[in-house]
Biopython code that builds the backbone (N, CA, C, O; Angstrom):
import numpy as np
from Bio.PDB.StructureBuilder import StructureBuilder

atoms = [
    (1, "UNK", "N", (28.674, 15.404, 19.028)),
    (1, "UNK", "CA", (27.544, 15.671, 18.167)),
    (1, "UNK", "C", (26.933, 17.021, 18.552)),
    (1, "UNK", "O", (26.793, 17.330, 19.736)),
    (2, "UNK", "N", (26.581, 17.800, 17.572)),
    (2, "UNK", "CA", (26.012, 19.113, 17.848)),
    (2, "UNK", "C", (24.560, 18.964, 18.294)),
    (2, "UNK", "O", (23.888, 18.003, 17.921)),
    (3, "UNK", "N", (24.081, 19.913, 19.090)),
    (3, "UNK", "CA", (22.737, 19.807, 19.662)),
    (3, "UNK", "C", (21.646, 19.773, 18.592)),
    (3, "UNK", "O", (20.648, 19.073, 18.768)),
    (4, "UNK", "N", (21.805, 20.505, 17.492)),
    (4, "UNK", "CA", (20.785, 20.514, 16.461)),
    (4, "UNK", "C", (20.762, 19.214, 15.676)),
    (4, "UNK", "O", (19.789, 18.952, 14.969)),
    (5, "UNK", "N", (21.792, 18.395, 15.774)),
    (5, "UNK", "CA", (21.863, 17.151, 15.015)),
    (5, "UNK", "C", (21.452, 15.930, 15.831)),
    (5, "UNK", "O", (21.567, 14.803, 15.349)),
    (6, "UNK", "N", (20.978, 16.133, 17.051)),
    (6, "UNK", "CA", (20.615, 15.002, 17.902)),
    (6, "UNK", "C", (19.356, 14.292, 17.424)),
    (6, "UNK", "O", (19.266, 13.067, 17.513)),
    (7, "UNK", "N", (18.395, 15.036, 16.924)),
    (7, "UNK", "CA", (17.130, 14.452, 16.504)),
    (7, "UNK", "C", (17.044, 14.450, 14.984)),
    (7, "UNK", "O", (17.396, 15.427, 14.323)),
    (8, "UNK", "N", (16.575, 13.348, 14.454)),
    (8, "UNK", "CA", (16.409, 13.242, 13.008)),
    (8, "UNK", "C", (15.184, 14.043, 12.600)),
    (8, "UNK", "O", (14.105, 13.848, 13.159)),
    (9, "UNK", "N", (15.334, 14.933, 11.640)),
    (9, "UNK", "CA", (14.233, 15.788, 11.206)),
    (9, "UNK", "C", (14.028, 15.697, 9.708)),
    (9, "UNK", "O", (13.877, 16.717, 9.035)),
    (10, "UNK", "N", (14.023, 14.486, 9.183)),
    (10, "UNK", "CA", (13.812, 14.302, 7.748)),
    (10, "UNK", "C", (12.381, 14.662, 7.378)),
    (10, "UNK", "O", (11.454, 14.463, 8.163)),
    (11, "UNK", "N", (12.218, 15.184, 6.197)),
    (11, "UNK", "CA", (10.896, 15.443, 5.649)),
    (11, "UNK", "C", (10.627, 14.376, 4.601)),
    (11, "UNK", "O", (11.512, 14.036, 3.815)),
    (12, "UNK", "N", (9.418, 13.852, 4.586)),
    (12, "UNK", "CA", (9.030, 12.877, 3.579)),
    (12, "UNK", "C", (7.845, 13.415, 2.816)),
    (12, "UNK", "O", (7.036, 14.174, 3.351)),
    (13, "UNK", "N", (7.746, 13.013, 1.549)),
    (13, "UNK", "CA", (6.655, 13.486, 0.707)),
    (13, "UNK", "C", (5.326, 13.012, 1.267)),
    (13, "UNK", "O", (5.226, 11.917, 1.819)),
    (14, "UNK", "N", (4.308, 13.849, 1.117)),
    (14, "UNK", "CA", (2.985, 13.520, 1.608)),
    (14, "UNK", "C", (2.474, 12.256, 0.954)),
    (14, "UNK", "O", (2.582, 12.105, -0.263)),
    (15, "UNK", "N", (1.922, 11.350, 1.729)),
    (15, "UNK", "CA", (1.345, 10.128, 1.190)),
    (15, "UNK", "C", (2.340, 9.004, 1.023)),
    (15, "UNK", "O", (1.934, 7.852, 0.870)),
    (16, "UNK", "N", (3.623, 9.294, 1.046)),
    (16, "UNK", "CA", (4.614, 8.239, 0.884)),
    (16, "UNK", "C", (4.597, 7.373, 2.132)),
    (16, "UNK", "O", (4.612, 7.881, 3.253)),
    (17, "UNK", "N", (4.565, 6.080, 1.933)),
    (17, "UNK", "CA", (4.544, 5.165, 3.052)),
    (17, "UNK", "C", (3.168, 4.980, 3.664)),
    (17, "UNK", "O", (3.038, 4.306, 4.686)),
    (18, "UNK", "N", (2.147, 5.556, 3.072)),
    (18, "UNK", "CA", (0.783, 5.440, 3.598)),
    (18, "UNK", "C", (0.333, 3.996, 3.603)),
    (18, "UNK", "O", (-0.348, 3.574, 4.538)),
    (19, "UNK", "N", (0.692, 3.219, 2.582)),
    (19, "UNK", "CA", (0.279, 1.831, 2.514)),
    (19, "UNK", "C", (0.811, 1.040, 3.696)),
    (19, "UNK", "O", (0.114, 0.175, 4.226)),
    (20, "UNK", "N", (2.021, 1.323, 4.109)),
    (20, "UNK", "CA", (2.610, 0.593, 5.230)),
    (20, "UNK", "C", (1.820, 0.823, 6.503)),
    (20, "UNK", "O", (1.564, -0.127, 7.243)),
    (21, "UNK", "N", (1.426, 2.057, 6.778)),
    (21, "UNK", "CA", (0.676, 2.317, 7.995)),
    (21, "UNK", "C", (-0.713, 1.694, 7.909)),
    (21, "UNK", "O", (-1.256, 1.278, 8.932)),
    (22, "UNK", "N", (-1.305, 1.619, 6.707)),
    (22, "UNK", "CA", (-2.593, 0.961, 6.547)),
    (22, "UNK", "C", (-2.480, -0.524, 6.851)),
    (22, "UNK", "O", (-3.373, -1.104, 7.469)),
    (23, "UNK", "N", (-1.395, -1.136, 6.425)),
    (23, "UNK", "CA", (-1.191, -2.557, 6.656)),
    (23, "UNK", "C", (-1.038, -2.837, 8.140)),
    (23, "UNK", "O", (-1.564, -3.833, 8.637)),
    (24, "UNK", "N", (-0.340, -1.992, 8.843)),
    (24, "UNK", "CA", (-0.112, -2.199, 10.268)),
    (24, "UNK", "C", (-1.402, -2.095, 11.074)),
    (24, "UNK", "O", (-1.531, -2.768, 12.097)),
    (25, "UNK", "N", (-2.354, -1.279, 10.649)),
    (25, "UNK", "CA", (-3.583, -1.091, 11.404)),
    (25, "UNK", "C", (-4.717, -1.984, 10.908)),
    (25, "UNK", "O", (-5.786, -1.997, 11.519)),
    (26, "UNK", "N", (-4.523, -2.717, 9.841)),
    (26, "UNK", "CA", (-5.556, -3.556, 9.258)),
    (26, "UNK", "C", (-5.725, -4.835, 10.063)),
    (26, "UNK", "O", (-4.746, -5.524, 10.348)),
    (27, "UNK", "N", (-6.952, -5.153, 10.429)),
    (27, "UNK", "CA", (-7.224, -6.390, 11.144)),
    (27, "UNK", "C", (-7.576, -7.479, 10.144)),
    (27, "UNK", "O", (-8.266, -7.221, 9.157)),
    (28, "UNK", "N", (-7.112, -8.679, 10.391)),
    (28, "UNK", "CA", (-7.392, -9.788, 9.498)),
    (28, "UNK", "C", (-8.884, -10.115, 9.571)),
    (28, "UNK", "O", (-9.446, -10.203, 10.662)),
    (29, "UNK", "N", (-9.528, -10.297, 8.411)),
    (29, "UNK", "CA", (-10.959, -10.592, 8.419)),
    (29, "UNK", "C", (-11.252, -11.956, 9.041)),
    (29, "UNK", "O", (-10.408, -12.852, 9.056)),
    (30, "UNK", "N", (-12.456, -12.080, 9.545)),
    (30, "UNK", "CA", (-12.861, -13.332, 10.179)),
    (30, "UNK", "C", (-12.949, -14.461, 9.147)),
    (30, "UNK", "O", (-12.564, -15.595, 9.434)),
    (31, "UNK", "N", (-13.448, -14.157, 7.964)),
    (31, "UNK", "CA", (-13.604, -15.173, 6.916)),
    (31, "UNK", "C", (-12.737, -14.793, 5.719)),
    (31, "UNK", "O", (-13.219, -14.195, 4.757)),
    (32, "UNK", "N", (-11.476, -15.140, 5.785)),
    (32, "UNK", "CA", (-10.534, -14.803, 4.721)),
    (32, "UNK", "C", (-10.935, -15.437, 3.403)),
    (32, "UNK", "O", (-10.739, -14.837, 2.346)),
    (33, "UNK", "N", (-11.492, -16.639, 3.443)),
    (33, "UNK", "CA", (-11.912, -17.310, 2.221)),
    (33, "UNK", "C", (-12.959, -16.499, 1.470)),
    (33, "UNK", "O", (-12.896, -16.380, 0.246)),
    (34, "UNK", "N", (-13.924, -15.939, 2.200)),
    (34, "UNK", "CA", (-14.951, -15.129, 1.549)),
    (34, "UNK", "C", (-14.395, -13.803, 1.052)),
    (34, "UNK", "O", (-14.819, -13.298, 0.012)),
    (35, "UNK", "N", (-13.455, -13.245, 1.784)),
    (35, "UNK", "CA", (-12.807, -12.009, 1.337)),
    (35, "UNK", "C", (-12.091, -12.237, 0.005)),
    (35, "UNK", "O", (-12.174, -11.404, -0.897)),
    (36, "UNK", "N", (-11.395, -13.355, -0.117)),
    (36, "UNK", "CA", (-10.667, -13.656, -1.354)),
    (36, "UNK", "C", (-11.629, -13.879, -2.517)),
    (36, "UNK", "O", (-11.359, -13.450, -3.639)),
    (37, "UNK", "N", (-12.745, -14.546, -2.256)),
    (37, "UNK", "CA", (-13.753, -14.730, -3.306)),
    (37, "UNK", "C", (-14.306, -13.375, -3.740)),
    (37, "UNK", "O", (-14.475, -13.124, -4.933)),
    (38, "UNK", "N", (-14.587, -12.508, -2.778)),
    (38, "UNK", "CA", (-15.107, -11.176, -3.101)),
    (38, "UNK", "C", (-14.107, -10.377, -3.927)),
    (38, "UNK", "O", (-14.492, -9.680, -4.866)),
    (39, "UNK", "N", (-12.833, -10.473, -3.585)),
    (39, "UNK", "CA", (-11.793, -9.775, -4.351)),
    (39, "UNK", "C", (-11.780, -10.276, -5.789)),
    (39, "UNK", "O", (-11.729, -9.485, -6.730)),
    (40, "UNK", "N", (-11.826, -11.588, -5.950)),
    (40, "UNK", "CA", (-11.823, -12.166, -7.294)),
    (40, "UNK", "C", (-13.029, -11.747, -8.113)),
    (40, "UNK", "O", (-12.893, -11.423, -9.293)),
    (41, "UNK", "N", (-14.210, -11.750, -7.504)),
    (41, "UNK", "CA", (-15.429, -11.372, -8.226)),
    (41, "UNK", "C", (-15.435, -9.885, -8.562)),
    (41, "UNK", "O", (-15.901, -9.498, -9.634)),
    (42, "UNK", "N", (-14.923, -9.044, -7.660)),
    (42, "UNK", "CA", (-14.865, -7.604, -7.938)),
    (42, "UNK", "C", (-13.955, -7.294, -9.119)),
    (42, "UNK", "O", (-14.170, -6.322, -9.843)),
    (43, "UNK", "N", (-12.943, -8.122, -9.305)),
    (43, "UNK", "CA", (-12.025, -7.891, -10.428)),
    (43, "UNK", "C", (-12.511, -8.565, -11.703)),
    (43, "UNK", "O", (-11.841, -8.500, -12.734)),
    (44, "UNK", "N", (-13.674, -9.215, -11.641)),
    (44, "UNK", "CA", (-14.273, -9.770, -12.851)),
    (44, "UNK", "C", (-13.887, -11.204, -13.168)),
    (44, "UNK", "O", (-14.131, -11.670, -14.281)),
    (45, "UNK", "N", (-13.297, -11.908, -12.229)),
    (45, "UNK", "CA", (-12.913, -13.298, -12.472)),
    (45, "UNK", "C", (-14.089, -14.233, -12.218)),
    (45, "UNK", "O", (-14.922, -13.976, -11.350)),
    (46, "UNK", "N", (-14.147, -15.315, -12.982)),
    (46, "UNK", "CA", (-15.146, -16.349, -12.709)),
    (46, "UNK", "C", (-14.602, -17.270, -11.625)),
    (46, "UNK", "O", (-13.422, -17.215, -11.278)),
    (47, "UNK", "N", (-15.488, -18.121, -11.093)),
    (47, "UNK", "CA", (-15.036, -19.061, -10.061)),
    (47, "UNK", "C", (-13.993, -20.022, -10.618)),
    (47, "UNK", "O", (-13.043, -20.375, -9.919)),
    (48, "UNK", "N", (-14.157, -20.447, -11.862)),
    (48, "UNK", "CA", (-13.176, -21.373, -12.441)),
    (48, "UNK", "C", (-11.829, -20.675, -12.662)),
    (48, "UNK", "O", (-10.781, -21.302, -12.508)),
    (49, "UNK", "N", (-11.844, -19.393, -13.018)),
    (49, "UNK", "CA", (-10.590, -18.646, -13.166)),
    (49, "UNK", "C", (-9.911, -18.462, -11.817)),
    (49, "UNK", "O", (-8.692, -18.594, -11.713)),
    (50, "UNK", "N", (-10.691, -18.157, -10.781)),
    (50, "UNK", "CA", (-10.117, -18.016, -9.441)),
    (50, "UNK", "C", (-9.534, -19.330, -8.951)),
    (50, "UNK", "O", (-8.530, -19.345, -8.240)),
    (51, "UNK", "N", (-10.166, -20.435, -9.334)),
    (51, "UNK", "CA", (-9.701, -21.750, -8.923)),
    (51, "UNK", "C", (-8.322, -22.074, -9.502)),
    (51, "UNK", "O", (-7.591, -22.888, -8.938)),
    (52, "UNK", "N", (-7.968, -21.453, -10.605)),
    (52, "UNK", "CA", (-6.674, -21.688, -11.247)),
    (52, "UNK", "C", (-5.538, -20.906, -10.578)),
    (52, "UNK", "O", (-4.365, -21.192, -10.820)),
    (53, "UNK", "N", (-5.875, -19.937, -9.752)),
    (53, "UNK", "CA", (-4.867, -19.055, -9.162)),
    (53, "UNK", "C", (-4.533, -19.457, -7.724)),
    (53, "UNK", "O", (-5.378, -19.953, -6.979)),
    (54, "UNK", "N", (-3.264, -19.224, -7.363)),
    (54, "UNK", "CA", (-2.888, -19.315, -5.957)),
    (54, "UNK", "C", (-3.338, -18.023, -5.281)),
    (54, "UNK", "O", (-3.638, -17.038, -5.954)),
    (55, "UNK", "N", (-3.383, -18.028, -3.959)),
    (55, "UNK", "CA", (-3.803, -16.837, -3.217)),
    (55, "UNK", "C", (-2.899, -15.658, -3.561)),
    (55, "UNK", "O", (-3.384, -14.553, -3.804)),
    (56, "UNK", "N", (-1.591, -15.888, -3.581)),
    (56, "UNK", "CA", (-0.669, -14.784, -3.888)),
    (56, "UNK", "C", (-0.880, -14.263, -5.305)),
    (56, "UNK", "O", (-0.720, -13.068, -5.557)),
    (57, "UNK", "N", (-1.242, -15.160, -6.240)),
    (57, "UNK", "CA", (-1.506, -14.720, -7.610)),
    (57, "UNK", "C", (-2.781, -13.891, -7.684)),
    (57, "UNK", "O", (-2.833, -12.893, -8.403)),
    (58, "UNK", "N", (-3.810, -14.300, -6.943)),
    (58, "UNK", "CA", (-5.059, -13.544, -6.912)),
    (58, "UNK", "C", (-4.821, -12.145, -6.354)),
    (58, "UNK", "O", (-5.332, -11.165, -6.897)),
    (59, "UNK", "N", (-4.052, -12.047, -5.278)),
    (59, "UNK", "CA", (-3.773, -10.740, -4.687)),
    (59, "UNK", "C", (-2.912, -9.875, -5.602)),
    (59, "UNK", "O", (-3.124, -8.665, -5.692)),
    (60, "UNK", "N", (-1.945, -10.487, -6.280)),
    (60, "UNK", "CA", (-1.123, -9.734, -7.240)),
    (60, "UNK", "C", (-1.978, -9.246, -8.403)),
    (60, "UNK", "O", (-1.828, -8.114, -8.864)),
    (61, "UNK", "N", (-2.878, -10.111, -8.875)),
    (61, "UNK", "CA", (-3.796, -9.732, -9.958)),
    (61, "UNK", "C", (-4.673, -8.551, -9.529)),
    (61, "UNK", "O", (-4.871, -7.608, -10.295)),
    (62, "UNK", "N", (-5.191, -8.612, -8.309)),
    (62, "UNK", "CA", (-6.038, -7.532, -7.807)),
    (62, "UNK", "C", (-5.256, -6.219, -7.724)),
    (62, "UNK", "O", (-5.786, -5.160, -8.060)),
    (63, "UNK", "N", (-4.005, -6.284, -7.281)),
    (63, "UNK", "CA", (-3.178, -5.065, -7.223)),
    (63, "UNK", "C", (-2.956, -4.489, -8.612)),
    (63, "UNK", "O", (-3.018, -3.275, -8.803)),
    (64, "UNK", "N", (-2.703, -5.348, -9.570)),
    (64, "UNK", "CA", (-2.504, -4.892, -10.946)),
    (64, "UNK", "C", (-3.800, -4.320, -11.501)),
    (64, "UNK", "O", (-3.789, -3.279, -12.158)),
    (65, "UNK", "N", (-4.913, -4.991, -11.243)),
    (65, "UNK", "CA", (-6.221, -4.553, -11.725)),
    (65, "UNK", "C", (-6.574, -3.170, -11.181)),
    (65, "UNK", "O", (-7.073, -2.312, -11.909)),
    (66, "UNK", "N", (-6.311, -2.971, -9.909)),
    (66, "UNK", "CA", (-6.603, -1.690, -9.271)),
    (66, "UNK", "C", (-5.620, -0.617, -9.737)),
    (66, "UNK", "O", (-5.966, 0.561, -9.820)),
    (67, "UNK", "N", (-4.400, -1.037, -10.038)),
    (67, "UNK", "CA", (-3.400, -0.085, -10.484)),
    (67, "UNK", "C", (-2.581, 0.487, -9.356)),
    (67, "UNK", "O", (-1.891, 1.491, -9.536)),
    (68, "UNK", "N", (-2.644, -0.134, -8.195)),
    (68, "UNK", "CA", (-1.883, 0.338, -7.050)),
    (68, "UNK", "C", (-0.557, -0.379, -6.981)),
    (68, "UNK", "O", (-0.485, -1.598, -7.135)),
    (69, "UNK", "N", (0.460, 0.363, -6.755)),
    (69, "UNK", "CA", (1.781, -0.191, -6.450)),
    (69, "UNK", "C", (2.231, 0.477, -5.168)),
    (69, "UNK", "O", (2.096, 1.690, -5.005)),
    (70, "UNK", "N", (2.757, -0.304, -4.278)),
    (70, "UNK", "CA", (3.236, 0.264, -3.012)),
    (70, "UNK", "C", (4.420, 1.177, -3.285)),
    (70, "UNK", "O", (5.435, 0.747, -3.832)),
    (71, "UNK", "N", (4.282, 2.431, -2.903)),
    (71, "UNK", "CA", (5.383, 3.374, -3.057)),
    (71, "UNK", "C", (6.258, 3.320, -1.820)),
    (71, "UNK", "O", (5.770, 3.283, -0.691)),
    (72, "UNK", "N", (7.528, 3.318, -2.051)),
    (72, "UNK", "CA", (8.451, 3.362, -0.922)),
    (72, "UNK", "C", (8.620, 4.812, -0.495)),
    (72, "UNK", "O", (8.553, 5.726, -1.317)),
    (73, "UNK", "N", (8.838, 5.008, 0.779)),
    (73, "UNK", "CA", (9.077, 6.358, 1.284)),
    (73, "UNK", "C", (10.342, 6.906, 0.652)),
    (73, "UNK", "O", (11.335, 6.196, 0.498)),
    (74, "UNK", "N", (10.294, 8.158, 0.295)),
    (74, "UNK", "CA", (11.463, 8.787, -0.310)),
    (74, "UNK", "C", (11.741, 10.096, 0.393)),
    (74, "UNK", "O", (10.863, 10.688, 1.022)),
    (75, "UNK", "N", (12.957, 10.525, 0.276)),
    (75, "UNK", "CA", (13.320, 11.816, 0.843)),
    (75, "UNK", "C", (12.612, 12.901, 0.042)),
    (75, "UNK", "O", (12.554, 12.842, -1.187)),
    (76, "UNK", "N", (12.082, 13.876, 0.738)),
    (76, "UNK", "CA", (11.395, 14.979, 0.085)),
    (76, "UNK", "C", (12.400, 15.887, -0.602)),
    (76, "UNK", "O", (13.499, 16.121, -0.098)),
    (77, "UNK", "N", (12.007, 16.385, -1.743)),
    (77, "UNK", "CA", (12.829, 17.361, -2.453)),
    (77, "UNK", "C", (12.466, 18.752, -1.934)),
    (77, "UNK", "O", (11.499, 18.913, -1.189)),
    (78, "UNK", "N", (13.230, 19.729, -2.324)),
    (78, "UNK", "CA", (12.930, 21.102, -1.924)),
    (78, "UNK", "C", (11.563, 21.512, -2.459)),
    (78, "UNK", "O", (10.834, 22.261, -1.809)),
    (79, "UNK", "N", (11.222, 21.021, -3.644)),
    (79, "UNK", "CA", (9.917, 21.322, -4.232)),
    (79, "UNK", "C", (8.783, 20.759, -3.359)),
    (79, "UNK", "O", (7.764, 21.423, -3.168)),
    (80, "UNK", "N", (8.953, 19.544, -2.831)),
    (80, "UNK", "CA", (7.956, 18.957, -1.930)),
    (80, "UNK", "C", (7.795, 19.794, -0.674)),
    (80, "UNK", "O", (6.676, 20.030, -0.219)),
    (81, "UNK", "N", (8.903, 20.241, -0.117)),
    (81, "UNK", "CA", (8.863, 21.040, 1.108)),
    (81, "UNK", "C", (8.188, 22.385, 0.850)),
    (81, "UNK", "O", (7.375, 22.837, 1.655)),
    (82, "UNK", "N", (8.524, 23.025, -0.271)),
    (82, "UNK", "CA", (7.897, 24.293, -0.620)),
    (82, "UNK", "C", (6.389, 24.129, -0.809)),
    (82, "UNK", "O", (5.609, 24.973, -0.366)),
    (83, "UNK", "N", (5.976, 23.032, -1.475)),
    (83, "UNK", "CA", (4.557, 22.766, -1.687)),
    (83, "UNK", "C", (3.849, 22.531, -0.350)),
    (83, "UNK", "O", (2.712, 22.965, -0.163)),
    (84, "UNK", "N", (4.518, 21.847, 0.573)),
    (84, "UNK", "CA", (3.927, 21.562, 1.885)),
    (84, "UNK", "C", (3.679, 22.843, 2.670)),
    (84, "UNK", "O", (2.640, 22.978, 3.317)),
    (85, "UNK", "N", (4.620, 23.789, 2.623)),
    (85, "UNK", "CA", (4.514, 24.999, 3.429)),
    (85, "UNK", "C", (3.763, 26.123, 2.715)),
    (85, "UNK", "O", (3.559, 27.184, 3.303)),
    (86, "UNK", "N", (3.350, 25.919, 1.469)),
    (86, "UNK", "CA", (2.629, 27.000, 0.765)),
    (86, "UNK", "C", (1.148, 26.896, 0.951)),
    (86, "UNK", "O", (0.401, 27.722, 0.428)),
]
sb = StructureBuilder()
sb.init_structure("model")
sb.init_model(0)
sb.init_chain("A")
sb.init_seg("    ")
for serial, (resi, resn, name, xyz) in enumerate(atoms, 1):
    if name == "N":
        sb.init_residue(resn, " ", resi, " ")
    sb.init_atom(name, np.array(xyz, "f"), 0.0, 1.0, " ", f" {name:<3s}", serial, name[0])
structure = sb.get_structure()
């Protein structure tokens, strides 16, 4: 193996994979039940509507409501690299 190829030096687009690092550093709340109720109320659901949903459905609904989708890390294009160094 050549000396310059020993270390991986991939470039990734800015912000890609940010959600993953947020998840790793996030501490679980003390009162998860209240957190879930707050999430449901912030998205405009009534208590009876929240009662119809499973926890995973409530969280999926909140993600859709917010409009966030977890982006997977991708290899940076030359355009990304040029933008980073400009």
